[in-house]
C-alpha positions in Angstrom: 9.7 17.5 -16.0 8.2 14.1 -15.1 6.0 13.5 -12.2 4.0 10.6 -10.7 0.4 11.7 -10.3 -3.2 10.5 -9.8 -6.6 11.8 -10.9 -8.3 12.4 -7.5 -11.6 10.6 -7.1 -10.7 8.1 -9.8 -9.4 4.8 -8.4 -6.2 3.3 -9.7 -5.4 6.4 -11.8 -1.7 6.6 -11.1 0.2 7.8 -14.2 3.2 9.7 -15.4 2.4 13.4 -15.8 4.4 16.5 -16.8 5.0 19.8 -15.0 7.1 22.8 -15.9 10.4 23.0 -14.0 10.0 25.5 -11.2 12.2 28.5 -10.5 13.4 30.3 -7.4 11.4 33.3 -8.7 8.2 31.3 -8.0 8.6 32.2 -4.3 8.3 35.9 -3.6 10.7 38.2 -1.8 13.9 36.3 -2.9 13.1 33.4 -0.7 12.9 30.6 -3.2 14.9 27.4 -2.7 15.2 25.0 -5.7 15.6 21.4 -4.7 16.6 18.6 -7.0 14.7 15.5 -5.8 16.9 12.4 -5.1 14.5 10.1 -3.4 10.8 10.0 -2.4 9.2 7.5 0.1 5.7 6.2 -0.4 3.4 4.5 2.1 -0.2 3.6 2.9 -1.3 7.2 2.4 -0.2 7.1 -1.2 -1.9 3.7 -1.7 -5.1 5.1 -0.4 -4.9 8.2 -2.5 -4.5 6.0 -5.5 -7.6 4.1 -4.2 -9.4 7.5 -4.3 -10.2 7.3 -0.6 -9.1 11.0 -0.2 -7.0 13.7 -1.9 -7.8 16.7 -4.1 -5.9 18.3 -7.0 -4.5 21.8 -6.7 -6.6 24.6 -8.3 -6.2 24.6 -12.0 -5.1 21.0 -12.3 -7.0 17.7 -12.9 -4.2 15.7 -11.3 -2.3 15.6 -8.0 1.4 14.8 -7.9 1.9 12.2 -5.2 4.7 11.8 -2.6 5.1 13.5 0.7 8.3 11.9 2.0 11.1 13.7 0.2 14.9 13.8 0.3 16.9 16.0 -2.1 19.7 18.4 -2.6 19.6 22.2 -2.9 20.6 23.5 -6.3 19.9 27.2 -6.1 18.7 29.7 -3.5 17.2 33.2 -3.7 19.1 36.3 -2.4 17.2 36.4 0.8 17.6 32.8 1.9 19.7 32.2 5.0 20.9 28.9 6.4 20.7 26.9 3.2 23.1 26.7 0.3 23.6 24.7 -2.9 24.8 21.2 -2.1 22.9 20.9 1.2 20.9 17.7 1.7 17.3 18.5 2.7 13.8 17.2 3.4 10.6 19.2 3.4 7.5 19.5 5.6 4.2 18.4 4.3 1.6 20.8 5.7 1.3 24.4 4.4 -0.5 27.1 6.3 -4.0 28.3 5.8 -5.5 31.3 7.4 -6.1 30.4 11.1 -4.0 31.8 13.9 -2.3 28.4 14.3 -1.3 28.4 10.7 0.2 31.9 11.0 2.4 31.2 14.0 4.1 28.2 12.4 1.9 25.5 13.9 0.2 24.8 10.6 -0.1 21.1 11.5 -2.6 22.3 14.2 -4.9 24.3 11.9 -8.4 25.0 13.1 -9.7 25.2 9.5 -11.6 22.4 7.8 -9.6 22.9 4.6 -6.0 21.8 4.9 -3.1 21.9 2.5 -0.6 19.0 2.3 1.9 18.4 -0.4 1.1 15.2 -2.3 -2.1 14.7 -0.3 -4.5 17.6 -0.6 -4.6 20.7 -2.8 -0.8 20.9 -3.3 1.4 18.9 -5.6 3.8 16.4 -3.9 7.4 15.6 -4.4 7.4 12.7 -6.8 8.9 14.8 -9.5 12.3 16.0 -10.6 12.5 19.4 -8.8 10.4 21.5 -6.4 10.8 25.0 -5.1 9.6 26.2 -1.7 10.2 28.8 1.0 13.1 27.9 3.4 10.5 27.9 6.3 9.4 24.5 5.0 12.8 23.0 4.0 14.9 21.3 6.7 18.6 20.6 6.4 19.7 17.0 6.8 23.3 16.3 8.0 25.4 14.4 5.5 26.0 11.8 8.2 22.3 10.8 8.1 21.8 10.8 4.3 21.6 7.0 4.4 18.3 7.3 6.2 17.0 9.7 3.5 13.2 9.2 3.1 12.7 8.3 6.7 12.9 12.0 7.8 9.2 12.6 7.3 8.0 9.4 9.1 10.4 10.2 11.9 8.8 13.7 12.3 5.4 12.0 12.8 6.8 9.7 15.5 8.7 12.5 17.2 5.6 14.7 17.2 3.4 11.9 18.7 5.8 11.4 21.6 6.5 15.0 22.3 2.8 15.9 22.1 2.0 13.1 24.6 4.5 14.3 27.1 3.4 17.9 26.6 -0.3 17.0 27.2 0.6 15.0 30.3 2.1 18.0 32.0 -1.4 18.3 33.3 -0.5 15.5 35.7 2.2 17.7 37.3 4.3 14.5 37.8 4.1 11.9 35.0 6.9 9.3 34.7 5.7 6.6 32.3 7.4 3.2 32.6 5.6 0.9 30.2 4.7 1.7 26.6 2.9 -0.2 23.9 3.5 0.6 20.3 0.7 -0.9 18.1 2.0 -1.6 14.6 5.5 -2.5 13.4 5.6 -0.5 10.2 7.9 2.5 9.7 6.0 4.7 12.2 5.8 2.0 14.8 9.4 1.1 14.5 10.6 4.6 14.7 8.3 5.2 17.7 9.8 2.1 19.4 13.3 3.6 19.0 12.2 7.0 20.4 10.5 5.4 23.5 13.5 3.2 24.1 15.8 6.2 23.9 13.6 7.8 26.7 14.2 4.7 28.9 10.8 3.1 28.7 10.0 -0.6 28.7 8.6 -0.9 25.2 6.3 -3.7 23.8 5.8 -3.4 20.0 2.7 -5.3 19.0 1.9 -6.5 15.5 -0.1 -9.3 13.8 2.7 -11.4 12.3 4.4 -14.1 14.3 8.2 -13.7 14.8 10.7 -14.0 13.3 10.2 -11.2 10.7 12.3 -8.3 9.7 10.1 -6.1 11.7 10.5 -8.2 14.8 14.2 -8.3 14.3 14.4 -4.5 14.2 12.3 -4.2 17.3 14.6 -6.6 19.2 17.6 -4.8 17.9 16.2 -1.6 19.5 16.2 -3.6 22.7 12.4 -3.6 22.8 10.0 -6.6 23.0 8.1 -7.8 20.0 4.6 -9.2 20.6 2.5 -11.0 18.0 -1.3 -10.7 18.2 -1.4 -14.2 16.7 -0.6 -15.6 20.1 -1.1 -12.8 22.6 -4.0 -10.4 22.9 -3.6 -6.9 24.3 -5.6 -7.9 27.4 -3.3 -10.9 28.0 -0.2 -8.7 27.5 -1.4 -6.2 30.0 -2.1 -9.0 32.5 1.4 -10.3 32.0 3.6 -7.2 31.9 1.4 -4.5 33.3 -0.9 -1.9 31.7 0.9 0.8 29.6 1.3 4.4 30.6 1.5 5.4 27.0 0.1 3.7 23.9 0.9 4.8 20.3 -1.3 3.3 17.6 0.3 3.2 14.2 -1.6 0.2 12.7 -3.9 1.9 10.2 -6.7 -0.1 11.8 -9.5 1.8 13.5 -10.6 -1.4 15.3 -7.2 -1.8 16.9 -7.1 1.9 17.7 -10.3 1.6 19.6 -9.5 -1.7 21.3 -6.4 -0.1 22.8 -8.7 2.0 25.0 -9.4 -1.2 27.1 -5.9 -1.7 28.4 -4.5 1.8 29.1 -3.3 2.4 32.6 -4.6 5.1 35.0 -3.5 8.6 34.1 -2.3 7.2 30.7 -2.3 8.6 27.2 -3.3 6.9 24.0 -2.0 8.5 20.8 -3.6 7.8 17.5 -1.4 8.4 14.4 -3.3 6.3 11.9 -5.2 7.7 9.0 -8.0 5.3 8.2 -9.7 6.1 5.0 -12.8 3.9 4.6 -16.1 3.1 6.3 -15.5 0.3 8.7 -17.5 -0.1 11.9 -16.2 -1.5 15.2 -18.1 -2.5 18.3 -16.8 -0.7 21.4 -17.8 -1.4 25.1 -18.8 2.2 25.4 -20.1 2.2 29.0 -17.0 0.5 30.3 -14.6 2.7 28.4 -16.5 5.8 29.5 -16.4 4.8 33.1 -12.8 3.8 33.2 -11.6 6.8 31.3 -13.4 9.3 33.4 -12.5 7.7 36.7 -8.9 7.0 35.5 -8.1 10.5 34.1 -7.1 8.9 30.7 -6.4 10.9 27.6 -6.9 10.2 23.9 -4.7 12.3 21.6 -4.9 12.6 17.8 -1.8 13.7 15.9 -1.3 14.5 12.2 1.9 15.2 10.2 4.4 17.6 11.7 5.6 21.1 11.4 9.3 22.1 11.2 9.9 21.8 14.9 9.3 18.1 14.8 11.3 17.5 11.7 14.3 19.1 13.4 13.8 17.2 16.7 13.4 14.0 14.7 16.7 14.5 12.9 18.4 15.0 16.3 16.7 11.8 17.5 18.1 10.0 14.5 21.6 11.1 15.5 21.1 9.7 19.0 19.5 6.5 17.6 22.5 5.9 15.3 24.8 6.2 18.2 22.8 3.8 20.4 21.8 1.3 17.8 24.0 1.7 14.7 22.9 0.2 11.4 19.5 -0.8 12.8 17.2 2.0 11.5 18.5 1.7 7.9 17.1 -1.9 7.8 13.6 -0.3 7.5 14.5 0.8 4.0 13.6 -2.4 2.1 12.3 -1.8 -1.4 13.8 0.8 -3.8 12.2 1.5 -7.2 14.5 3.1 -9.8 13.0 6.0 -11.8 9.7 7.9 -11.9 8.7 5.9 -15.0 8.5 2.8 -12.9 5.4 4.0 -11.0 3.5 0.8 -11.7 6.1 -1.2 -9.7 5.9 1.4 -6.9 2.2 0.8 -6.6 2.5 -3.0 -7.0 4.9 -3.1 -4.0 2.6 -1.0 -1.9 -0.4 -3.2 -2.7 1.0 -6.7 -3.1 4.3 -7.0 -1.4 3.4 -7.6 2.3 7.1 -7.8 3.3 7.8 -4.3 1.9 8.5 -2.3 5.0 9.6 0.9 3.2 9.2 1.6 -0.5 10.9 4.5 -2.1 11.6 5.9 -5.6 15.2 6.7 -6.6 14.4 9.8 -8.7 18.0 10.9 -9.5 21.6 10.2 -8.6 23.6 12.8 -6.8 
């Protein structure tokens, strides 16, 4: 079967590869689930892997199949699989467990090991192929009523985890009732985070570089949040005008912006970093000022990486709520389809050149 892959460590090596079709027998104990891939989303992570900023091939291969945002349909299940059946729409988690205690209890996204395993990112093939097989622990059913949001399931799990982890960490405060939130970045993660925070009743300001009107700003406003352009308003000016935020979620992909957010966080607040910044950029930070204000202000910095099953499931429930509150808004994030695995060059072109491309995905197969 066909697959879109890269040679890790070699920039711009995206190509069409071949793999044998998997079988449910590839997973032991009768727990195999064979999924026919319908659509796979791609994002900045895939672009950076093609730029050779990170990523490693699975043992025995000199290439890595890309793609970690999948949507497919179950074709066959092993005799010991419960809760899934042929015809079910599904997505799949990205991380796979290593050997730490966190890996073994289902929180493999919180591993304490230096080596991590992520489908389409590190040491495991991704989903940009025709079929994959996995254990049902890592496959999450998607209601048919949400199939129009398809490849957004994985990005939504990241946003859901960021918010849930922030609230969980802030239980240290005994009473924490955030009122103002800043979301930095208006890409897919930023927009989905905006929706989640608005659904929790916060006053949300979504901050991005581009001046309105843009599709991104229109989606923010459709979620009943406020879009702010850094072209005419700095974070400092925003905080002076509307108040310091109790929670900030950075989804910009810019380490400079992530660090600058430290300067405006409210007392007892939490700053969540979701960005993965492959590169070697340096940024100047007012270290003494930040140190003083963060110690005296009981402020928290939280890093979060992609999600385990719990957050996929909660993200899907959040989608259902979002569709009831703001119907037909979230699907506007899905902007740029690419038909067929063989069109991998167009997929990369959109990721690299098309600045208006909010969400790129590959239509791998029809239902």
